[in-house]
C-alpha positions as a printed NumPy array, in Angstrom:
array([[-25.255,  15.824,  -5.987],
       [-21.568,  15.089,  -6.262],
       [-20.808,  18.52 ,  -4.96 ],
       [-22.659,  17.817,  -1.744],
       [-20.963,  14.389,  -1.232],
       [-17.492,  15.982,  -1.955],
       [-18.131,  18.697,   0.525],
       [-19.305,  16.15 ,   3.158],
       [-16.383,  13.907,   2.793],
       [-13.919,  16.882,   2.755],
       [-15.643,  18.254,   5.929],
       [-15.495,  14.934,   7.681],
       [-12.082,  14.216,   6.657],
       [-10.927,  17.504,   7.793],
       [-12.738,  16.938,  11.047],
       [-10.937,  13.574,  11.614],
       [ -7.669,  15.129,  10.707],
       [ -8.427,  18.065,  13.286],
       [ -9.173,  15.27 ,  15.857],
       [ -5.91 ,  13.484,  15.138],
       [ -4.026,  16.655,  15.578],
       [ -5.573,  17.571,  18.912],
       [ -4.88 ,  14.056,  20.119],
       [ -1.182,  14.35 ,  19.357],
       [ -0.983,  17.605,  21.391],
       [ -3.317,  16.543,  24.37 ],
       [ -2.484,  12.959,  24.909],
       [ -0.162,  12.26 ,  27.759],
       [  2.285,   9.506,  26.287],
       [  3.652,   8.05 ,  23.071],
       [  1.332,   4.967,  23.09 ],
       [ -1.937,   7.148,  23.32 ],
       [ -0.593,   9.703,  20.801],
       [  0.057,   6.864,  18.386],
       [ -3.613,   5.544,  18.788],
       [ -4.997,   8.941,  18.233],
       [ -2.793,   9.763,  15.353],
       [ -3.376,   6.302,  13.639],
       [ -6.93 ,   5.924,  13.807],
       [ -8.236,   9.305,  13.253],
       [ -5.746,  10.453,  10.488],
       [ -6.186,   7.149,   8.625],
       [ -9.939,   7.926,   8.503],
       [ -9.445,  11.535,   7.856],
       [ -7.071,  10.768,   4.833],
       [ -9.365,   8.149,   3.441],
       [-12.456,  10.651,   3.596],
       [-10.175,  13.27 ,   1.804],
       [ -8.989,  10.612,  -0.903],
       [-12.558,   9.471,  -1.535],
       [-13.742,  13.106,  -1.886],
       [-11.093,  13.321,  -4.556],
       [-12.4  ,  10.325,  -6.288],
       [-15.905,  11.482,  -6.182],
       [-15.204,  15.173,  -7.433],
       [-12.957,  14.066, -10.458],
       [-14.741,  11.004, -11.249],
       [-12.513,  10.13 , -14.083],
       [-11.001,   6.838, -14.818],
       [ -7.502,   8.13 , -14.193],
       [ -8.102,   9.8  , -10.81 ],
       [-10.77 ,   7.595,  -9.126],
       [ -8.997,   4.305,  -9.001],
       [ -5.674,   5.928,  -7.92 ],
       [ -7.493,   7.827,  -5.097],
       [ -9.249,   4.597,  -3.911],
       [ -5.836,   2.485,  -4.184],
       [ -4.138,   5.154,  -2.129],
       [ -6.846,   5.179,   0.541],
       [ -6.519,   1.471,   0.71 ],
       [ -2.835,   1.654,   0.825],
       [ -3.04 ,   4.005,   3.857],
       [ -5.73 ,   1.857,   5.526],
       [ -3.378,  -1.223,   5.279],
       [ -0.204,   0.156,   6.175],
       [ -0.737,   2.798,   8.806],
       [ -1.987,   0.677,  11.489],
       [  0.71 ,  -1.992,  10.837],
       [  3.35 ,   0.739,  11.023],
       [  2.017,   2.187,  14.211],
       [  1.738,  -1.3  ,  15.763],
       [  5.367,  -1.879,  14.939],
       [  6.689,   1.484,  16.213],
       [  4.53 ,   1.02 ,  19.413],
       [  5.949,  -2.43 ,  20.003],
       [  9.513,  -1.151,  19.378],
       [  8.978,   1.629,  21.774],
       [  7.623,  -0.732,  24.415],
       [ 10.641,  -3.028,  23.916],
       [ 13.072,  -0.197,  24.433],
       [ 11.055,   0.766,  27.518],
       [  9.491,   4.119,  26.536],
       [  7.855,   5.19 ,  29.883],
       [  4.198,   4.669,  30.089],
       [  1.882,   7.431,  31.477],
       [  2.081,   7.436,  35.208],
       [ -1.932,   6.806,  35.489],
       [ -1.685,   3.814,  33.36 ],
       [ -3.897,   1.04 ,  35.009],
       [ -2.818,  -2.123,  33.315],
       [  0.317,  -3.26 ,  31.506],
       [ -0.769,  -6.374,  29.712],
       [  2.627,  -6.803,  27.747],
       [  4.743,  -6.762,  30.755],
       [  4.224, -10.39 ,  31.705],
       [  4.7  , -11.597,  28.055],
       [  8.021,  -9.761,  27.87 ],
       [  9.292, -10.926,  31.257],
       [  8.667, -14.564,  30.159],
       [ 10.37 , -14.174,  26.876],
       [ 13.487, -12.603,  28.79 ],
       [ 13.366, -15.602,  31.34 ],
       [ 13.347, -18.203,  28.231],
       [ 16.419, -16.281,  26.843],
       [ 18.393, -16.759,  29.92 ]])
């Protein structure tokens, strides 16, 4: 039973990591690439680490794998958000087919208040 669960977690984790890598190559701009990389790779790494915890169900490996997965789930989205915000502030160009830019009005108001 553990072998089947380990295999399922490894296959799903590898699939999510493959989707993340394809997203990095195929997406048109920095912001969509970051979204693809953050969401899919976080879930893929989490599945891989859970597979390690299931496979080596010992008191030394399991909690470390779960703690590492939790750390990745907490830090990767926050880091991506901060990088994306910094990229927006320094005006990294959006994709030419971007329909809405909801942040522009907030940054324009903040710039007017500074002046």
